[in-house]
N, C-alpha and C positions, 0 to 999 in steps of 0.2 A: 308455700306451695309444697303440695304432697309429692313424696317421690313413691312411686310403683316399680319394686323391682321383681322381673320375670324370671322364673326358675324353669327349667324344662326337664320333665321327666323324658324318659327314652321314648323318642319317636311318638312324642304325645302331642305335637300339633302347636307348640310354641310359636313357631315363625309365623305359621296359619292366624293365631291369635293376634299377634302381633299386626300382622298384615291387615286385620280388619279394623284396627285404630289409626291405621296409616294418615287418613285425612282428615279425623275429626279435630275441630276448630278448637278445642280447649285441650289439646294433648300436645305436648314437646315430645320428640323422640327422635333416635337415629334409625335409619333403615336397616338394622340389622343388630348382632351381638356386639356388645362392648365387654373387651376383655380386660379385667381389672388384675393384670399382672404388674410385675416389678417396673416395667418402662411406664405403665400408666400411673403408678404412684408417684414415680420420680417427677413426670411431667407435672402433675399436680403441686409439686414442690417448687417449681420455677418461680420467679418474681417478674418476670420479664414477658408481655403479651406476645410478642414476635415467637420467642421460643416455644411457649405454651402453643400456640396455633400450628406452628410449624411441626411439632412434635405430633400435634393430634392426628394432623393428615399423614403424617409418616406412618404413624400406628394404623390408621383406618382408611387406607387409600379406596376401599369399596365404597364409601360412603361418598366421594367425590367424582369417581368414575365405576358406576356400577357394571360395566360390560367386562369388568376384572373379575367380577364375583360370579363365576362359575358353578360353583358347588351348591350355589342358592338361586342358579338360573335368574339373576339379575341382570343378564346380558341377553335374556330371553322374555322381556316382558311386553306387555301390550296384547291386543286382540289378534294379531297375527304373529306373536312370539318373535317378534323383530325390532323391538324397542330397547334402549336401555334410559339410564339418567346419568346427568352430570351437574354438580355442583362447582361453581367457580371458585377454585383455591384463594385466588388474590382477594375476591370480594370477601371471604370468610375472614380472611387475616386482617383486612382494613376494618370491616365491621367489629370483629371480637376485639381489635385493640382499642376503639371507640370506646366499647361498652365496659373493657378493663380499665381506662384511664379515668373513667367517669366515678367509678368505686373507689374510695380510699381504701376500702377493708380487702385488700386482695389477697390477705393470707388465709382467707375464709375458704376452705376448699368446696364447700357447698355452692358457693356463688359464683366460684372459677366454672365448676361445672354446669350452673345455671346459664353462665355468659356463652359457654361453648354451644348449649341446645340453642339459646337463643339466636346468636351469630348464623348458624346453621340454617335455622328455619327463615330467616331473613334474606339469606345468600341464595336458598332457592325460591325465593319470590314469595314467602309466606309473611304473617304477620305473628306480632307476639303479644297482642291484646287478648286479654280474657283467658289466658292460661292456666290451669288450675292443677294440671298432674305433668309432671315429668316422667316419663314410661321408659325403664331402662332394661334392656334384655341382657341380664348379666349371667344367664343361661344356664351356669354351674353352680353347685352348692357352695363351693370352694371361692368361686369370684364373688359370690352374694357375701360370702362371709367377709372376706377381705374389703369389699364395698362398705358394708356396715362401720368396719373398724376405722377405714379411710376417711370418710366423709364425716362422721361422728355429728348425726343429724337426726333429730328426734322424729320427724315426721315422716318415717319410712314404712311401708307396708309390702307385704310379698303375695306375689301372685304365682301359683304354682300350678303347671300343665301337668295333667295327669292322665292316662286312660287305663283300661283293664289290665292288671299286671300280666297274664299270661299274653294276651294280645299285643302287650308293648314288648315282651321279651321276643314274641315271635315276629314281629315286624323287624326289629333290629336286627336280628339273624338273617331272616330274609333279605333284606335291602343292603347291608353292609357286605355279606357274603356275595350277592350280585355285582356291586359296585365294583368296578375295575377287577372284576374277576376276585374279589376278596383280598385284595393285596393291602388293604387299609386294616383289615380287621383281624386281629391276633387273639391269643386268649386272654391276655392282659385287658383289652377291651371288654370282652366278655365279663371278666371279675368286675369292671368300670360299672357296668351295666346290672350286673346283679345288685351292686351296692345302691346304685340310683334309685332301682324299681323297688328294692324290698327294705331300704333303710333310710331313703329320702326324707320322709316324714319325721324320723328322729332327728336327723341332721338339721332339718328347719326348724325344729321346735327349740333347740339348742340356742338357735338366733334370736329368739325372745322378742320376735316381731309379730304384729298382728297379720295373721297369713289367711288367704282365701284360695280355693281350688277351683281351677276352670278345667271339667271334664271334657275331653275330646268329644267324647259321644254326644253330649249334652251341646257342645258348641255346634254340632251338626244337626242333630234331630231337633233340639231345643233352642236354635239360635235367636228367635225373637226374645224368649224369656231370659236368656243367659244375657245377652246384649243390655236388654231393658234392666235386669238386675243390677247390672256392672255400673249401667249411668246412673242408676238410683243410690247406689251405693256409693258412690264419688261425687255426686250432684252435679252430674254431666248432663249435656244435652243428648237428647236419644236421635243422632242423626242419621240421615239415610246412608252414608259412607260406611255404617258400620256392618251393612250387608254385604260389602264386596271387599274381596281379598286383593290387594294393592300395594304396591310399593311407589311412593311419588305419584300415586294417582294411577299408574298404569297397571293393568290385571297382572298377578303374578300367579306362576302356575306349577308351584311346589319345587322343591329342592330336586338336584340331580342324583342324589340317592334314592329318590321313590321311583324311578325310572319313569312311570306316567306322568303324564301332565293332567294335572287335576286344578282346576280353578273353582273356588268357592264353597259354598254350603252345600252336603250332600244330605238331604232330609232322610234318605233310605239308607243311611250309615247303619252297618251291623257289626256287632262285637265277634270276631272270629280270631282263630288261631291255626297255624299249620300243625296237625298231630304229627306229621312226619318229623318234628323236630324234636320230638319229647318221646320217651317211653312212659308208659302209663305210671310207672312211680313216680317218675319226675313230675307229671302232672298232679299227682296225688301231694307230693312235697310242696310244689309251689303253691297250691291252693291252699294248703293248711297253713303255710307262711302267710299268706294274705288274707286269711278267712275274716280278720276284723276289717281290713281296708275293704274287702268286698261287701260286707255286711253295711259298712258305712254310705258307701258311695252306690249300693245297688246292683253290684255284679253279681252276676249266677255262679253259684258252685256246681261244677259237674260231676266231682265226684265226693264220695262220702266217707272215704276211708280216711285214716290218720297217717301222719307221716312216719316213716321209718328211718331211722337215724344211720343203721346199719347199712341199708340199701345205697345210701347216698355218700358212702366211702367209694363206691364203684362209680366210673364215669357216666353222665349223662350223655344222652343221645347228641344233644348240640354240643358238648364238648368233642365228641368224637368227630363231628363233621368240622369244627375248627380247627382241631388238631390236623386233620388230613389237609384243608386248605393251606396251614401253614407250611406244611411238608412240600406240597405241591407248589407253593411259591418260594420255596427256601428261605424262610424268614429264620435264619441261623440263630440270631440273637434270641428270638422269641421261642424258638425250640428249646434251647439250652435254659431258659427262663421258666418253661412249663412246668418243672416239678415244684418251683417255688409257690407258683400262682395255684397251682392244684392243691398243694396242702393249705395254701390261704384259704382256698374256696371252702374245702372241709370244716375248716375252722371257723370260718366267717358265717356259712349258712347254719352250721350247728350250733352256732352261739348268738345268733339272731333273736331278738327279744321278741318273741310271738306274743306280744301282750296288747291290750285293749288300751291305746292312747287317747288322748283328747284331740281327734282329728280334726283339721280345719273344715268348716263350713264349704261346700260345693256353691258357687255362683248359680243361681236359677234354682236352687232348693233350699234357699233359706228361708 
């Protein structure tokens, strides 16, 4: 069985794409991100079924009681935003134990992962016949890299959700500064997103796995073509459920960070960014950094000037906004760390490899 790992670009619709695959009859998946951290690694090394299932539930409580998942709004599912889902934990444990006992090769981490997916599917009332894909939202490049090392399975491919770089950065700044008065967004966070947006393709290339891109813009405007191409690529049925954004069959309205309640496909989706977040020199610099990305994926170039390294020694407008927010929220540790991240930002951005990579093909444009 093929494993597809989903890496999320910055505010690029990764959870939205996963929600469209939610009810597909040939796909096994958990309803959200799977964190491949040290606890997860230790869990897969256990050799007792009960210990594995118990630890899995402990690490992923939202998979079993979605009303606890406030940030993804899995507590506000359904037509009237008043539903949630639950999966019986005892049933999951019992089913997993039966699957685990049947297989003598329990040291195989891939097989343990497969059984966890199968047990979850059966526990929620589904079936495990005719499954072709295990779809896993590893979300971060670091988690994805660790997964590939941990599982050691050849039949793994990567799906990278992506959107226009400036639009992605603008959305990140806007949504995280608005979410709980920006208390969860500091300068270190901005540095992380710079890296994700402008160096993501280089990091993924190092994983040496076949990769395809899902562009958020196409996922909305060319949804039929993207989903049809995805199904053809992986020999899946083009089912009606692929047009609905759901988790456990219940309508999903986007995460809490987005503020607005948005469900489903928007055929009128447009590329836009908030110019109030950037000086003109910032826009010139960012578009210059992403010129080959923009050319590959059909994103417009709004300025023709070349980047100026000297200008970018000075603070960008978005940086000043975030520094002000840190002071307002009295983020003392982050304020003290600011000089370090500022120097790192200058070094990082000015040393980015602005070259034409062999970028992955975009699904729907293959």
